[in-house]
Backbone as CSV, one residue per row, in Angstrom:
resi,resn,N_x,N_y,N_z,CA_x,CA_y,CA_z,C_x,C_y,C_z
1,UNK,76.695,74.367,90.332,75.742,74.016,91.387,74.776,75.173,91.598
2,UNK,73.489,74.883,91.638,72.474,75.911,91.871,71.791,75.639,93.205
3,UNK,71.741,76.667,94.053,71.092,76.554,95.359,70.031,77.645,95.453
4,UNK,68.811,77.270,95.894,67.739,78.259,95.966,66.991,78.193,97.304
5,UNK,67.762,77.987,98.369,67.221,78.040,99.738,68.355,78.473,100.653
6,UNK,68.020,78.922,101.857,69.048,79.310,102.807,69.973,78.129,103.115
7,UNK,71.239,78.450,103.337,72.244,77.410,103.556,72.574,77.334,105.038
8,UNK,72.483,76.152,105.603,72.711,75.949,107.032,74.197,76.024,107.390
9,UNK,74.457,76.195,108.685,75.821,76.179,109.190,76.512,74.863,108.816
10,UNK,77.712,74.937,108.309,78.562,73.773,107.988,77.984,72.861,106.892
11,UNK,76.919,73.264,106.221,76.194,72.333,105.355,77.050,71.731,104.249
12,UNK,77.880,72.537,103.616,78.703,72.032,102.508,80.197,72.102,102.840
13,UNK,80.516,72.206,104.074,81.920,72.334,104.480,82.743,71.132,103.990
14,UNK,83.892,71.429,103.403,84.844,70.432,102.910,84.289,69.570,101.772
15,UNK,83.345,70.115,101.013,82.872,69.409,99.819,83.782,69.807,98.654
16,UNK,84.695,68.981,98.324,85.756,69.343,97.385,85.430,69.061,95.921
17,UNK,84.161,68.765,95.641,83.758,68.559,94.243,83.037,69.783,93.667
18,UNK,82.793,70.785,94.509,82.043,71.965,94.065,83.007,72.968,93.418
19,UNK,82.697,73.400,92.195,83.549,74.366,91.497,82.885,75.736,91.342
20,UNK,81.576,75.740,91.144,80.866,76.995,90.940,79.507,76.905,91.618
21,UNK,79.098,78.030,92.262,77.790,78.069,92.914,77.043,79.307,92.450
22,UNK,75.807,79.106,92.029,74.889,80.224,91.778,73.785,80.147,92.830
23,UNK,73.627,81.228,93.561,72.593,81.284,94.589,71.342,81.925,94.005
24,UNK,70.220,81.222,94.069,68.973,81.697,93.506,68.314,82.782,94.346
25,UNK,67.167,83.293,93.876,66.506,84.438,94.538,65.944,84.140,95.911
26,UNK,65.812,82.870,96.283,65.265,82.534,97.599,66.333,82.396,98.682
27,UNK,67.574,82.573,98.307,68.659,82.476,99.294,68.890,83.840,99.929
28,UNK,68.582,83.936,101.225,68.817,85.174,101.973,70.027,85.044,102.908
29,UNK,70.206,83.856,103.468,71.238,83.652,104.482,72.164,82.500,104.104
30,UNK,73.459,82.745,104.237,74.468,81.695,104.066,75.115,81.496,105.429
31,UNK,75.007,80.299,105.977,75.369,80.049,107.364,76.849,80.001,107.668
32,UNK,77.118,79.878,108.950,78.469,79.792,109.499,79.210,78.602,108.884
33,UNK,80.379,78.871,108.317,81.243,77.832,107.727,80.526,76.980,106.689
34,UNK,79.547,77.574,106.027,78.713,76.803,105.100,79.514,76.148,103.986
35,UNK,80.542,76.837,103.494,81.357,76.301,102.395,82.848,76.346,102.737
36,UNK,83.157,76.418,103.996,84.559,76.495,104.422,85.326,75.264,103.935
37,UNK,86.550,75.517,103.480,87.453,74.443,103.045,86.934,73.664,101.840
38,UNK,86.158,74.345,100.994,85.800,73.735,99.704,86.921,74.070,98.721
39,UNK,87.929,73.253,98.685,89.185,73.592,98.022,89.079,73.716,96.507
40,UNK,88.041,73.159,95.894,87.890,73.229,94.438,87.004,74.383,93.981
41,UNK,86.377,75.063,94.915,85.446,76.141,94.569,86.185,77.310,93.930
42,UNK,85.721,77.746,92.739,86.390,78.807,91.991,85.537,80.057,91.803
43,UNK,84.206,79.901,91.809,83.356,81.064,91.519,82.037,80.951,92.263
44,UNK,81.553,82.113,92.756,80.217,82.174,93.346,79.484,83.393,92.805
45,UNK,78.189,83.207,92.566,77.327,84.289,92.079,76.129,84.391,93.004
46,UNK,75.922,85.574,93.570,74.784,85.796,94.472,73.776,86.711,93.795
47,UNK,72.487,86.443,94.033,71.438,87.252,93.399,70.550,87.974,94.400
48,UNK,70.375,87.401,95.600,69.446,88.018,96.563,69.870,87.786,98.013
49,UNK,71.136,87.487,98.223,71.644,87.189,99.565,71.701,88.465,100.411
50,UNK,71.322,88.331,101.696,71.378,89.468,102.623,72.483,89.309,103.669
51,UNK,72.729,88.078,104.106,73.703,87.853,105.175,74.652,86.710,104.801
52,UNK,75.942,86.991,104.879,76.970,85.977,104.675,77.580,85.679,106.039
53,UNK,77.487,84.450,106.491,77.910,84.092,107.834,79.414,84.046,108.024
54,UNK,79.813,83.970,109.290,81.234,83.854,109.635,81.841,82.615,108.985
55,UNK,83.035,82.779,108.438,83.815,81.683,107.852,83.090,81.003,106.681
56,UNK,82.093,81.661,106.109,81.241,81.006,105.107,82.032,80.410,103.944
57,UNK,83.018,81.160,103.444,83.818,80.697,102.303,85.309,80.685,102.646
58,UNK,85.626,80.702,103.901,87.023,80.764,104.330,87.808,79.552,103.862
59,UNK,89.056,79.807,103.507,90.001,78.754,103.125,89.572,78.002,101.870
60,UNK,88.760,78.645,101.039,88.491,78.112,99.694,89.608,78.646,98.801
61,UNK,90.706,77.940,98.752,91.953,78.484,98.228,91.939,78.751,96.730
62,UNK,90.971,78.206,96.001,90.881,78.453,94.556,89.779,79.453,94.197
63,UNK,89.092,79.965,95.192,87.993,80.900,94.927,88.553,82.240,94.465
64,UNK,88.337,82.557,93.182,88.894,83.768,92.589,87.830,84.801,92.204
65,UNK,86.647,84.338,91.853,85.632,85.256,91.335,84.394,85.234,92.230
66,UNK,84.018,86.423,92.732,82.861,86.548,93.624,81.997,87.696,93.131
67,UNK,80.726,87.402,92.871,79.772,88.439,92.477,78.761,88.619,93.597
68,UNK,78.760,89.805,94.194,77.839,90.116,95.284,76.660,90.922,94.747
69,UNK,75.495,90.712,95.323,74.283,91.369,94.834,73.927,92.624,95.613
70,UNK,73.256,93.557,94.943,72.628,94.675,95.637,71.605,94.108,96.613
71,UNK,71.534,94.713,97.776,70.639,94.207,98.813,71.372,93.431,99.888
72,UNK,72.632,93.071,99.614,73.454,92.428,100.642,73.665,93.410,101.794
73,UNK,73.474,92.934,103.028,73.553,93.814,104.199,74.824,93.594,105.008
74,UNK,75.216,92.325,105.203,76.337,92.034,106.101,77.242,90.952,105.534
75,UNK,78.535,91.266,105.511,79.578,90.261,105.257,80.224,89.996,106.609
76,UNK,79.983,88.845,107.162,80.419,88.594,108.529,81.916,88.294,108.617
77,UNK,82.396,88.218,109.835,83.821,88.040,110.105,84.379,86.788,109.441
78,UNK,85.547,86.925,108.860,86.297,85.811,108.255,85.564,85.157,107.086
79,UNK,84.580,85.827,106.530,83.745,85.217,105.488,84.553,84.733,104.288
80,UNK,85.565,85.526,103.885,86.378,85.169,102.716,87.856,85.043,103.100
81,UNK,88.107,84.717,104.329,89.475,84.586,104.828,90.276,83.580,104.000
82,UNK,91.456,83.998,103.572,92.416,83.119,102.897,91.835,82.472,101.642
83,UNK,91.177,83.293,100.823,90.730,82.834,99.510,91.632,83.464,98.452
84,UNK,91.365,83.143,97.176,92.217,83.619,96.085,91.526,84.711,95.265
85,UNK,90.621,85.434,95.894,89.884,86.506,95.219,90.862,87.545,94.666
86,UNK,90.615,87.974,93.427,91.476,88.984,92.799,90.852,90.378,92.824
87,UNK,89.524,90.421,92.860,88.827,91.706,92.835,87.490,91.551,93.537
88,UNK,87.074,92.596,94.261,85.783,92.531,94.945,85.106,93.898,94.903
89,UNK,83.839,93.903,94.471,83.032,95.121,94.469,81.898,94.917,95.465
90,UNK,81.938,95.687,96.529,80.972,95.523,97.618,79.856,96.549,97.431
91,UNK,78.623,96.102,97.284,77.525,97.027,96.978,77.223,98.002,98.106
92,UNK,76.603,99.128,97.741,76.318,100.181,98.710,75.268,99.792,99.748
93,UNK,74.596,98.680,99.545,73.617,98.205,100.527,74.287,97.624,101.770
94,UNK,75.578,97.291,101.674,76.289,96.648,102.792,76.536,97.659,103.911
95,UNK,76.092,97.292,105.125,76.245,98.164,106.287,77.412,97.750,107.178
96,UNK,77.891,96.531,107.008,78.982,96.076,107.853,79.809,94.987,107.206
97,UNK,81.130,95.072,107.432,82.072,94.036,107.008,82.832,93.616,108.255
98,UNK,82.717,92.370,108.646,83.295,91.910,109.903,84.808,91.828,109.892
99,UNK,85.364,91.658,111.092,86.816,91.576,111.220,87.355,90.364,110.464
100,UNK,88.524,90.538,109.875,89.237,89.500,109.122,88.446,88.979,107.911
101,UNK,87.449,89.716,107.455,86.587,89.222,106.373,87.364,88.857,105.120
102,UNK,88.401,89.650,104.798,89.214,89.387,103.604,90.686,89.221,103.970
103,UNK,90.948,88.895,105.202,92.339,88.728,105.630,93.041,87.643,104.828
104,UNK,94.268,87.916,104.477,95.145,86.964,103.804,94.627,86.548,102.425
105,UNK,93.891,87.450,101.777,93.528,87.225,100.368,94.706,87.734,99.543
106,UNK,95.667,86.891,99.322,96.963,87.313,98.811,96.940,87.749,97.351
107,UNK,95.880,87.412,96.612,95.789,87.799,95.205,94.889,89.016,94.992
108,UNK,94.327,89.548,96.056,93.382,90.665,95.944,94.093,91.936,95.497
109,UNK,93.677,92.462,94.347,94.294,93.658,93.773,93.358,94.862,93.847
110,UNK,92.079,94.636,93.564,91.114,95.744,93.488,89.985,95.563,94.503
111,UNK,89.686,96.653,95.208,88.591,96.657,96.174,87.759,97.917,95.971
112,UNK,86.455,97.746,95.863,85.543,98.895,95.874,84.684,98.783,97.118
113,UNK,84.814,99.752,97.994,84.079,99.747,99.251,82.770,100.520,99.106
114,UNK,81.755,100.145,99.876,80.457,100.825,99.766,80.454,102.190,100.456
115,UNK,79.646,103.087,99.951,79.535,104.426,100.531,78.689,104.455,101.802
116,UNK,78.212,103.286,102.219,77.411,103.175,103.442,78.247,102.758,104.647
117,UNK,79.485,102.399,104.422,80.337,101.835,105.473,80.790,102.927,106.442
118,UNK,80.723,102.653,107.747,81.149,103.642,108.740,82.481,103.294,109.391
119,UNK,82.946,102.056,109.235,84.240,101.679,109.802,84.863,100.540,109.025
120,UNK,86.189,100.490,109.066,86.919,99.326,108.577,87.282,98.487,109.796
121,UNK,86.794,97.271,109.825,86.982,96.421,110.993,88.433,95.948,111.107
122,UNK,88.779,95.484,112.290,90.146,95.044,112.555,90.542,93.875,111.647
123,UNK,91.733,93.973,111.106,92.352,92.946,110.263,91.559,92.653,108.976
124,UNK,90.659,93.533,108.586,89.751,93.201,107.477,90.491,92.925,106.169
125,UNK,91.571,93.686,105.898,92.383,93.442,104.700,93.832,93.148,105.071
126,UNK,94.051,92.695,106.266,95.398,92.371,106.730,96.049,91.314,105.834
127,UNK,97.303,91.567,105.456,98.110,90.648,104.654,97.507,90.372,103.272
128,UNK,96.813,91.352,102.720,96.406,91.265,101.313,97.593,91.775,100.507
129,UNK,98.501,90.900,100.185,99.836,91.282,99.741,99.903,91.816,98.321
130,UNK,98.811,91.689,97.548,98.804,92.212,96.176,98.040,93.523,96.050
131,UNK,97.406,93.965,97.118,96.587,95.175,97.077,97.478,96.407,96.904
132,UNK,97.239,97.173,95.823,98.092,98.317,95.516,97.478,99.660,95.903
133,UNK,96.168,99.761,95.865,95.530,101.036,96.214,94.140,100.774,96.758
134,UNK,93.666,101.722,97.548,92.314,101.613,98.092,91.790,103.013,98.391
135,UNK,90.538,103.237,98.012,89.866,104.495,98.339,88.873,104.202,99.446
136,UNK,89.056,104.847,100.568,88.170,104.645,101.709,87.065,105.692,101.632
137,UNK,85.814,105.282,101.571,84.725,106.238,101.334,84.549,107.249,102.458
138,UNK,83.914,108.359,102.105,83.732,109.461,103.051,82.840,109.103,104.228
139,UNK,82.112,108.010,104.136,81.235,107.585,105.236,82.010,106.977,106.406
140,UNK,83.248,106.567,106.181,84.039,105.883,107.205,84.623,106.894,108.198
141,UNK,84.387,106.645,109.495,84.956,107.532,110.523,85.943,106.827,111.442
142,UNK,86.087,105.508,111.280,87.027,104.779,112.135,87.668,103.633,111.360
143,UNK,88.989,103.493,111.512,89.714,102.352,110.960,90.318,101.602,112.142
144,UNK,89.909,100.353,112.329,90.296,99.594,113.508,91.670,98.941,113.333
145,UNK,92.143,98.286,114.388,93.522,97.811,114.457,93.873,96.885,113.294
146,UNK,95.025,97.143,112.726,95.637,96.298,111.690,94.743,96.085,110.473
147,UNK,93.821,96.992,110.215,92.867,96.817,109.119,93.556,96.620,107.778
148,UNK,94.668,97.344,107.561,95.381,97.256,106.285,96.859,96.925,106.488
149,UNK,97.196,96.393,107.621,98.600,96.084,107.891,99.065,94.897,107.067
150,UNK,100.342,94.895,106.751,100.915,93.788,105.999,100.549,93.759,104.528
151,UNK,99.985,94.864,104.021,99.697,94.967,102.579,100.965,95.473,101.898
152,UNK,101.827,94.573,101.530,103.191,94.898,101.129,103.279,95.767,99.878
153,UNK,102.290,95.682,98.982,102.344,96.435,97.728,101.471,97.684,97.739
154,UNK,100.868,97.977,98.871,99.972,99.132,98.955,100.755,100.426,98.792
155,UNK,100.459,101.159,97.730,101.169,102.401,97.422,100.314,103.639,97.662
156,UNK,99.014,103.520,97.415,98.140,104.694,97.474,96.930,104.436,98.356
157,UNK,96.733,105.348,99.288,95.565,105.299,100.160,94.977,106.697,100.260
158,UNK,93.686,106.795,100.037,93.005,108.071,100.244,92.151,107.950,101.497
159,UNK,92.518,108.738,102.507,91.759,108.735,103.750,90.672,109.804,103.682
160,UNK,89.463,109.497,104.132,88.350,110.455,104.020,88.416,111.554,105.073
161,UNK,87.809,112.683,104.768,87.781,113.807,105.707,86.855,113.556,106.891
162,UNK,86.075,112.487,106.810,85.186,112.113,107.913,85.913,111.328,108.997
163,UNK,87.147,110.916,108.722,87.864,110.010,109.612,88.225,110.682,110.929
164,UNK,87.897,110.020,112.033,88.188,110.531,113.363,89.287,109.721,114.036
165,UNK,89.342,108.425,113.743,90.197,107.532,114.517,90.975,106.569,113.622
166,UNK,92.296,106.536,113.819,93.181,105.526,113.232,93.715,104.682,114.380
167,UNK,93.306,103.431,114.473,93.723,102.608,115.597,95.099,101.973,115.365
168,UNK,95.557,101.230,116.355,96.909,100.671,116.352,97.204,99.873,115.085
169,UNK,98.392,100.074,114.561,98.965,99.238,113.494,98.135,99.225,112.211
170,UNK,97.392,100.298,111.964,96.514,100.344,110.787,97.261,100.035,109.504
171,UNK,98.421,100.678,109.316,99.190,100.513,108.081,100.569,99.913,108.351
172,UNK,100.748,99.260,109.463,102.037,98.654,109.777,102.479,97.667,108.703
173,UNK,103.753,97.703,108.367,104.332,96.796,107.370,103.761,96.990,105.966
174,UNK,103.251,98.176,105.679,102.892,98.512,104.291,104.152,99.061,103.646
175,UNK,104.957,98.171,103.134,106.330,98.485,102.761,106.461,99.299,101.481
176,UNK,105.365,99.472,100.719,105.414,100.254,99.479,104.741,101.615,99.599
177,UNK,104.145,101.884,100.743,103.446,103.155,100.946,104.456,104.296,100.991
178,UNK,104.285,105.282,100.105,105.274,106.354,99.984,104.814,107.677,100.582
179,UNK,103.529,107.923,100.536,103.031,109.200,101.064,101.663,109.001,101.676
180,UNK,101.368,109.780,102.685,100.057,109.706,103.336,99.638,111.106,103.776
181,UNK,98.388,111.436,103.502,97.822,112.704,103.965,96.878,112.412,105.110
182,UNK,97.146,113.029,106.257,96.340,112.816,107.460,95.224,113.859,107.501
183,UNK,93.967,113.431,107.458,92.862,114.401,107.494,92.891,115.262,108.752
184,UNK,92.396,116.473,108.638,92.439,117.407,109.763,91.573,116.959,110.929
185,UNK,90.660,116.030,110.691,89.752,115.552,111.734,90.415,114.559,112.695
186,UNK,91.567,113.993,112.309,92.253,113.010,113.154,92.877,113.709,114.355
187,UNK,92.578,113.203,115.564,93.120,113.796,116.790,94.271,112.984,117.381
188,UNK,94.374,111.722,116.973,95.443,110.888,117.515,95.895,109.867,116.470
189,UNK,97.210,109.695,116.356,97.796,108.601,115.571,98.267,107.581,116.593
190,UNK,97.652,106.415,116.589,97.870,105.452,117.658,99.162,104.650,117.469
191,UNK,99.449,103.793,118.422,100.694,103.035,118.453,100.871,102.184,117.199
192,UNK,102.052,102.228,116.626,102.470,101.362,115.518,101.653,101.577,114.242
193,UNK,100.968,102.690,114.133,100.086,102.910,112.986,100.817,102.775,111.659
194,UNK,102.020,103.319,111.572,102.787,103.278,110.328,104.139,102.593,110.512
195,UNK,104.304,101.795,111.520,105.624,101.213,111.764,106.039,100.281,110.623
196,UNK,107.326,100.308,110.329,107.934,99.503,109.264,107.409,99.837,107.865
197,UNK,106.920,101.055,107.680,106.598,101.519,106.319,107.898,102.048,105.717
198,UNK,108.684,101.151,105.179,110.079,101.445,104.841,110.247,102.393,103.656
199,UNK,109.202,102.592,102.837,109.288,103.507,101.695,108.609,104.850,101.973
200,UNK,108.055,105.028,103.135,107.321,106.254,103.452,108.268,107.444,103.536
201,UNK,108.026,108.443,102.690,108.876,109.639,102.674,108.127,110.905,103.061
202,UNK,106.806,110.927,102.861,106.048,112.152,103.103,104.811,111.876,103.949
203,UNK,104.706,112.616,105.042,103.501,112.611,105.868,102.972,114.034,105.867
204,UNK,101.779,114.211,105.335,101.214,115.547,105.153,100.013,115.704,106.083
205,UNK,100.051,116.741,106.896,98.915,117.051,107.756,98.099,118.164,107.109
206,UNK,96.803,117.936,106.968,95.952,118.936,106.344,95.939,120.230,107.156
207,UNK,95.753,121.328,106.455,95.655,122.620,107.119,94.478,122.600,108.085
208,UNK,94.705,123.144,109.267,93.672,123.129,110.300,93.632,121.839,111.081
209,UNK,94.740,121.066,111.040,94.808,119.782,111.724,94.470,119.910,113.210
210,UNK,93.712,118.920,113.719,93.344,118.865,115.130,94.176,117.835,115.893
211,UNK,95.241,117.342,115.269,96.052,116.288,115.878,96.637,116.724,117.214
212,UNK,96.423,115.891,118.242,96.949,116.177,119.574,98.098,115.259,119.962
213,UNK,97.983,113.972,119.598,98.981,113.008,120.054,99.464,112.091,118.933
214,UNK,100.748,111.768,119.007,101.345,110.708,118.194,101.873,109.690,119.192
215,UNK,101.291,108.509,119.204,101.589,107.542,120.251,102.862,106.744,119.946
216,UNK,103.249,105.892,120.879,104.516,105.174,120.817,104.628,104.319,119.556
217,UNK,105.800,104.346,118.969,106.155,103.533,117.783,105.280,103.822,116.567
218,UNK,104.616,104.971,116.539,103.684,105.266,115.444,104.354,105.214,114.074
219,UNK,105.599,105.726,114.002,106.354,105.711,112.738,107.675,104.968,112.915
220,UNK,107.683,104.004,113.778,108.905,103.265,114.102,109.531,102.636,112.852
221,UNK,110.801,102.909,112.656,111.600,102.307,111.580,111.059,102.609,110.184
222,UNK,110.519,103.818,110.020,110.209,104.311,108.664,111.512,104.908,108.142
223,UNK,112.323,104.091,107.526,113.728,104.409,107.301,113.984,105.457,106.225
224,UNK,112.928,105.915,105.517,113.103,106.972,104.519,112.366,108.248,104.900
225,UNK,111.774,108.266,106.063,111.050,109.455,106.513,112.040,110.439,107.132
226,UNK,112.437,111.427,106.354,113.509,112.327,106.789,113.020,113.713,107.184
227,UNK,111.782,114.018,106.876,111.289,115.363,107.187,109.791,115.298,107.435
228,UNK,109.334,116.018,108.421,107.906,116.035,108.729,107.559,117.385,109.350
229,UNK,106.485,117.975,108.889,106.018,119.253,109.430,104.855,118.999,110.383
230,UNK,105.156,119.118,111.661,104.138,118.814,112.662,103.130,119.957,112.776
231,UNK,101.846,119.632,112.973,100.850,120.701,113.157,101.005,121.384,114.519
232,UNK,100.580,122.610,114.594,100.707,123.372,115.836,99.823,122.832,116.956
233,UNK,98.846,122.028,116.590,97.930,121.460,117.589,98.565,120.339,118.398
234,UNK,99.693,119.774,117.918,100.316,118.610,118.546,100.854,118.942,119.927
235,UNK,100.527,118.077,120.935,101.009,118.293,122.295,101.817,117.128,122.857
236,UNK,101.707,115.943,122.241,102.389,114.772,122.805,102.965,113.899,121.708
237,UNK,104.220,113.446,121.923,104.864,112.456,121.050,105.336,111.316,121.939
238,UNK,104.841,110.103,121.682,105.146,108.970,122.537,106.535,108.386,122.314
239,UNK,106.912,107.475,123.184,108.228,106.847,123.118,108.408,106.083,121.814
240,UNK,109.599,106.171,121.258,109.989,105.473,120.033,109.122,105.832,118.825
241,UNK,108.402,106.932,118.915,107.465,107.295,117.849,108.146,107.410,116.495
242,UNK,109.370,107.975,116.470,110.105,108.152,115.213,111.472,107.472,115.275
243,UNK,111.596,106.483,116.119,112.847,105.734,116.220,113.141,105.054,114.886
244,UNK,114.368,105.191,114.431,114.755,104.604,113.157,114.468,105.466,111.949
245,UNK,113.921,106.662,112.177,113.641,107.588,111.067,114.781,108.603,110.967
246,UNK,115.333,108.826,109.777,116.432,109.785,109.620,115.911,111.222,109.558
247,UNK,115.273,111.647,110.625,114.675,112.977,110.664,115.756,114.052,110.552
248,UNK,115.525,115.036,109.680,116.485,116.115,109.483,116.145,117.346,110.319
249,UNK,114.883,117.709,110.333,114.468,118.905,111.065,113.161,118.636,111.793
250,UNK,113.078,119.148,113.000,111.840,119.044,113.766,111.518,120.411,114.348
251,UNK,110.323,120.872,114.085,109.865,122.124,114.679,108.577,121.828,115.435
252,UNK,108.664,121.964,116.746,107.535,121.634,117.606,107.067,122.895,118.322
253,UNK,105.819,123.221,118.189,105.311,124.500,118.684,104.706,124.409,120.078
254,UNK,103.851,123.445,120.315,103.108,123.375,121.578,103.235,122.021,122.257
255,UNK,104.248,121.258,121.878,104.448,119.934,122.468,104.925,120.080,123.908
256,UNK,104.258,119.374,124.826,104.631,119.416,126.242,105.183,118.082,126.745
257,UNK,105.086,117.057,125.918,105.619,115.759,126.332,106.245,115.045,125.135
258,UNK,107.479,114.585,125.330,108.167,113.757,124.333,108.675,112.512,125.045
259,UNK,108.229,111.347,124.612,108.587,110.103,125.274,110.019,109.682,125.023
260,UNK,110.431,108.688,125.742,111.795,108.183,125.674,112.136,107.698,124.266
261,UNK,113.285,108.135,123.785,113.845,107.726,122.483,112.866,107.983,121.324
262,UNK,112.090,109.038,121.430,111.135,109.355,120.364,111.837,109.622,119.042
263,UNK,113.044,110.232,119.118,113.841,110.535,117.914,115.249,109.989,118.125
264,UNK,115.401,108.687,118.241,116.682,108.157,118.714,117.654,107.761,117.609
265,UNK,117.297,108.005,116.328,118.204,107.580,115.262,118.475,108.721,114.286
266,UNK,118.717,109.903,114.848,118.939,111.075,114.024,120.259,110.925,113.276
267,UNK,120.197,111.101,111.950,121.399,110.915,111.127,121.972,112.237,110.627
268,UNK,121.193,113.303,110.693,121.665,114.604,110.252,121.384,115.634,111.334
269,UNK,121.876,116.852,111.085,121.702,117.919,112.063,120.234,118.067,112.434
270,UNK,119.972,118.059,113.726,118.612,118.157,114.215,118.396,119.525,114.837
271,UNK,117.451,120.265,114.302,117.106,121.574,114.837,115.734,121.461,115.474
272,UNK,115.663,121.697,116.763,114.391,121.550,117.456,113.978,122.869,118.104
273,UNK,112.698,123.124,118.043,112.140,124.294,118.712,110.937,123.828,119.503
274,UNK,111.037,123.930,120.825,109.901,123.528,121.656,109.977,124.286,122.977
275,UNK,108.923,124.243,123.784,108.898,124.991,125.040,110.033,124.586,125.974
276,UNK,110.548,125.549,126.708,111.677,125.323,127.606,111.334,124.300,128.678
277,UNK,110.068,124.286,129.134,109.695,123.394,130.237,109.326,121.995,129.768
278,UNK,109.603,121.681,128.489,109.280,120.351,127.983,110.127,119.283,128.657
279,UNK,109.475,118.201,129.100,110.154,117.094,129.786,110.574,116.047,128.778
280,UNK,111.631,116.304,128.019,112.050,115.391,126.956,113.283,114.633,127.362
281,UNK,113.509,113.490,126.648,114.717,112.700,126.886,115.384,112.406,125.565
């Protein structure tokens, strides 16, 4: 199928005879739910598109191959939700990727993110169960809630030195993640950020870390995390932050607050060093 004009909202929704679409040079905008639930759609090729609307190709369960063009500016929320895409290369012209844009793309293995991106939106790659690695570009300074949670096969993540904020549950249930290096620019690890990362063994804080707080349940039930070297900048550890972790040694230099049951599943000798006036339980 060849289309060479802008596509209206819902225009081809549930058209189950479409298998392949090539968008001509006059197509700038693809509307809201324009091709949602086109169950036979397998491939799309874009040549001059600038805006992909919300839910544009969502629930196209056979859609495996997507070619995006240079000049694309925005991939809106849920645009490719629950499709069968295996690989996606997002051009550097893209300034924004909406929340849940690639959520539940269970066959997605390879992702190339643009160097223009400043944030990973909430749930953007949530439950992409085949995704094994991802490089987050240096332009990104914020990763929103659950952006990469539920990526069961995710083993390798490179976080950029520009990163300031890791929001709640960013990597929750990433059951294959084994090691993570926290950039020195991060000041807080929010609630449930790494909870249920059952293979996580090493958490490395860069030299000169500015980390101040580790919030509640941040590493909850990371059952192989047995040792961690906390930065001297750390002042607060929230409740249940390391519950279920077989921590062997903890050395805390300037921590003034430790929440309830922060280390409640110690399996080996625990050696702690912290200020006498610390209000811990």
